[in-house]
N, C-alpha and C positions, 0 to 999 in steps of 0.2 A: 122213274122211267115212264115216258109217255107210251101207253099201251097201243096207241094208234100211230106212233112214229115209225119211220122206216127201219130204224135199228131194231126196235122191238118186234116188228113184223118179220124181219129176217132172222132174228133170234128164234122166234117160234117156228119158222120154217126149218132151220137147222136142227132144232130139237125133234121136230116131227120126222125128219129124215134120218135121225140117229147120228147126226154129225156133232157129237158132244164136244170134241176138241175145238171145233170152229165156234160152237155155241158158247163155250167158256170164254173164248177171246172176245166175242161180240158182246157178251154180257158186261164185260168191263167197260166197253164203250157205251152201251145202252143204259147202264145204270148211272152214268154221269148226268148231273143236272144240265139241261139245255134250255135256253130261252125259246119260246114260241113267238115267231114274228107274225104280227097282224098287219096285213096289207090293205089295199084299197077296197077289195071286193068283199061283200058280206061281213062287215066288221062285227055286227052284233051276234050273228049266228056262229061265226068262227070263234069269237071270244067266249061265247057261252059254251061251245063244245070243248074248248081247251080248259076252261075253269071247272067245268063239270067233271071232266076226266081226271083232273088233278085232285078234286075233292073226293071222287070215288077211290082214288089210290091213297087217300090220307095225306095228300101233299098240298103245297101251295103253288099255284101257277106262277110262272115267271114269263112275263109278256114284254115284247119290244114292239112299240108302235112306229109305223113308218108310212105317213101319208101327208106330211106338212107340204104346203105349196112351195114350189121352186126347189124341191128336194134334189139333193145330189149334184147341184151346180151344173146340170145338163150333162153329167157324165153317166157312167154305167148304171147308177141307181136313180137316174132322173125321173121326174114325174111328180106325183102327189096330187092333193086336192086341187080343184080348179080355182078356188078362191077361199078367203078366210071363212065365209059363211059355210061353205061345203066342208071345210075342215072341222069347224065347231060341231056340225051335225054328225060328222064321222066319229069324233071323240065321244060325243054323247052316246052314240050307238055302241061303242066299245064299253063305256061305263055301264050301260044297261046290260050288256053281255056278261060283265063281271058280276053284277048284282051284289049279293051279300057274301059271296064266296071269297076266300082268301086269295089275294093276288099281289105280286110285286110287279110294278110296271116301270119300264124305262121308255119315256116318250121321246121319239125322234133322235136317235143317236146321230151324231155329227152336226146336228142343227146349230148348236151353240158354237162348236168348233169352226164351222164354215163361215160364221160371222167373224170370228176372231182372225182366221187366216186369210180373210178377204175373198174367199171363194164365192160366197153369196153376195150379190150386188148390193151396194149400200142402200139403194132405194127400198130394199126389202127388210132391212135390219129391224126397224121399229115394229113392223107387222109380225116378224118372226118372234121377237121377244113377247109381244102381246099374246100370240097364239100359244106359245109354250107355257106362259103363266096361266092362261085360261085353261089349258089342258091339265096342268097340275091341279088347279083349283077344282075342276070338274071331277077328276079322278079321285081326289081326296074326299069327295062327298060320299064315296062308297064306304060302307062301314068297316071293311076288312082289307082295304087296299093301301099299300105303301107305294110311294112314288119317288124315283131317283132320277135326277137330270143327268144326262151324259156329260162327262168332263174329258172325253177323248182318251188318249193313251200316252205312253211315255215318249213317243216319237213326235208329238204335236206340241202346241204352245204350252208354256210353263204355267204353274199355278198363279203367279202374279198377274199374268195376262188374262186369266179366267175369272178372277174375283168379280169384277164389275159386270161382265156379260152374264155370269151365272146369277148374280143378284137381279139383273134386269129380266132374266128368264124365269124367275120365281123360285129360286133355291130356298128362300125363307119359308115358303109355303110347302115345299117338298120335304121328304124325310131325309134327304141327303143327295149324294151324287154317286154315280157309277163310273168306273173306268174300264177301258179295254172291251167295250161292247162290240166295236167293229175294228177291222184292220188287224187285230190280233197279234201285236208284238208279244214277246215273251212275258210271261206272268210276273217274274221278279221285278222288272222295271216298272210295270204298271202298279204292282202292289205298293212299291215305294212311293209312287206318285199319289196314292190315296191316303198315305199316312200323314198325321199332323207333324209339323216341324217342331222341334224342341227349342 
């Protein structure tokens, strides 16, 4: 549980107010692992705070990075770094914030999927793959960091369509792939997507 998270703060407030029944329900939510999203502002300080809090709690931080250029295809999550150089600088700041603390990182959910589904303009495909691979390589330089590329969810492109794009994005240098990081379809479908075929 992130002691600085909203659920943990509300849990503490319920306990202080003697609302034990509500606190018991909220504890079930607050005790579930939740990824911390690292955005554009203050990446090094934010990452350091998250990884330090996890270390103090005897846990490993789970971080999702979200600042790649042309993010979100101009939709509700649009934005990101101004250019490739700014993105590389941003990833380097995240890595410095992690330091030697244990962390699992999922860089740029949807980034590969938006190339596969055509949402990202074709002129940005090569740059996107280069930036994802560079992010994986930079993060893997941290001594206790594991990195998983996002492979979408059960409602998106199938595994056969993802093989080449994940390879171009640096899956060989990563520790594997993650599913269901965004959009949140039901867990059983996404779990099946992540299992090897017999």
